[in-house]
C-alpha positions as CSV (number, residue, x, y, z in Angstrom):
1,M,-29.3,58.4,-37.9
2,R,-32.3,56.5,-36.7
3,H,-30.6,53.2,-37.5
4,F,-27.5,54.3,-35.7
5,T,-29.5,55.2,-32.5
6,L,-31.5,52.0,-32.7
7,S,-28.5,49.8,-33.2
8,S,-26.6,51.6,-30.4
9,L,-29.5,51.3,-28.1
10,L,-29.8,47.6,-28.9
11,A,-26.1,47.0,-28.4
12,T,-26.2,48.7,-25.0
13,A,-29.2,46.7,-23.9
14,L,-27.6,43.5,-25.0
15,T,-24.3,44.3,-23.2
16,I,-26.2,45.2,-20.0
17,G,-28.2,42.1,-20.3
18,L,-25.2,39.9,-20.7
19,M,-23.4,41.6,-17.8
20,T,-26.3,41.0,-15.4
21,A,-26.9,37.4,-16.7
22,T,-23.3,36.3,-16.6
23,P,-23.1,35.6,-12.8
24,S,-26.3,33.6,-12.9
25,M,-25.1,31.6,-15.9
26,A,-21.6,31.1,-14.6
27,Q,-20.5,27.8,-13.2
28,T,-21.3,27.7,-9.6
29,A,-19.8,25.5,-6.9
30,Q,-21.8,22.4,-6.4
31,P,-22.4,21.2,-2.8
32,A,-20.3,18.2,-1.8
33,T,-22.3,15.1,-2.6
34,K,-21.4,11.4,-2.6
35,S,-19.9,10.8,-6.0
36,D,-19.7,7.6,-7.9
37,S,-16.1,8.2,-9.1
38,K,-13.7,5.4,-8.8
39,M,-10.9,7.5,-7.2
40,A,-9.2,6.1,-4.2
41,P,-9.7,8.0,-1.0
42,A,-6.8,10.3,0.1
43,P,-4.3,8.5,2.2
44,K,-4.3,9.3,5.9
45,A,-1.3,10.8,7.5
46,P,0.4,8.4,10.0
47,E,-0.1,9.2,13.6
48,S,3.2,10.5,15.0
49,K,2.2,9.5,18.6
50,M,2.1,5.8,17.7
51,A,5.2,3.9,18.5
52,P,6.5,1.6,15.8
53,A,5.6,-2.0,16.2
54,P,8.5,-4.0,17.7
55,K,10.3,-6.2,15.2
56,A,9.9,-9.9,16.0
57,E,13.2,-11.6,16.8
58,L,14.4,-13.6,13.9
59,L,15.0,-17.3,14.5
60,D,18.5,-18.6,13.5
61,I,18.0,-21.8,11.5
62,N,21.6,-22.8,12.3
63,S,21.0,-22.9,16.1
64,A,17.2,-23.2,16.7
65,T,15.8,-26.2,18.5
66,A,13.2,-28.5,17.0
67,D,10.5,-26.9,19.2
68,Q,11.4,-23.4,18.0
69,L,11.4,-24.5,14.4
70,E,8.0,-26.2,14.8
71,A,6.5,-22.9,16.0
72,L,7.0,-21.5,12.5
73,A,4.1,-21.6,10.0
74,G,4.2,-24.8,7.9
75,I,7.0,-26.4,9.8
76,G,6.2,-29.7,11.6
77,K,8.3,-32.4,13.1
78,A,9.5,-33.8,9.7
79,Y,10.6,-30.4,8.4
80,S,12.2,-29.4,11.6
81,A,14.2,-32.6,11.6
82,K,15.3,-32.0,8.0
83,I,16.3,-28.5,8.8
84,I,18.5,-29.6,11.8
85,A,20.0,-32.4,9.7
86,G,20.9,-30.1,6.9
87,R,22.9,-27.6,9.0
88,P,25.0,-25.5,8.6
89,Y,23.3,-23.0,6.2
90,K,25.1,-20.1,4.5
91,G,21.8,-18.3,3.9
92,K,18.2,-18.9,4.7
93,D,17.5,-19.6,1.0
94,D,19.6,-22.7,1.4
95,L,16.4,-24.3,2.8
96,V,15.0,-24.3,-0.8
97,H,18.3,-24.8,-2.6
98,K,19.1,-28.0,-0.6
99,N,15.5,-29.2,-1.0
100,I,14.9,-29.1,2.8
101,V,11.5,-27.3,2.5
102,P,9.3,-26.5,-0.6
103,Q,9.2,-23.0,-1.9
104,A,5.6,-22.4,-0.6
105,T,6.7,-23.2,3.0
106,Y,9.8,-21.1,2.6
107,D,7.7,-18.2,1.5
108,K,5.7,-18.4,4.7
109,I,8.8,-18.4,7.0
110,K,11.4,-16.4,5.2
111,D,10.6,-13.2,7.0
112,H,10.9,-14.9,10.4
113,V,14.2,-16.7,10.0
114,I,17.9,-15.9,9.5
115,A,21.0,-18.0,9.0
116,K,23.7,-16.6,11.3
117,Q,27.3,-17.7,10.7
118,K,29.6,-18.7,13.5
119,S,32.3,-16.1,14.0
């Protein structure tokens, strides 16, 4: 009986000890510190009060003047003369297909030009 009482007492003490020690041994929340992780920052929500940027007017390569064409990035007098001489264009990519301008120059201006068709 003595062994039963001793083991019962020991088990009770161990259980009580674990119950009181568990909260101190549990994982606690760490204060927010600067981490060295390589995660990207969370994207910011767009401001709804901001008005969208106005879209720039596209320049029609079938009707633009030499001065208007020369205002484009990478287009000088020589290229503007070639563009005018090569008219009409079915699409703006005709500038490359007809060897009017090199691909690198076309890549600079493609978002600023259009080839409108006469109706």
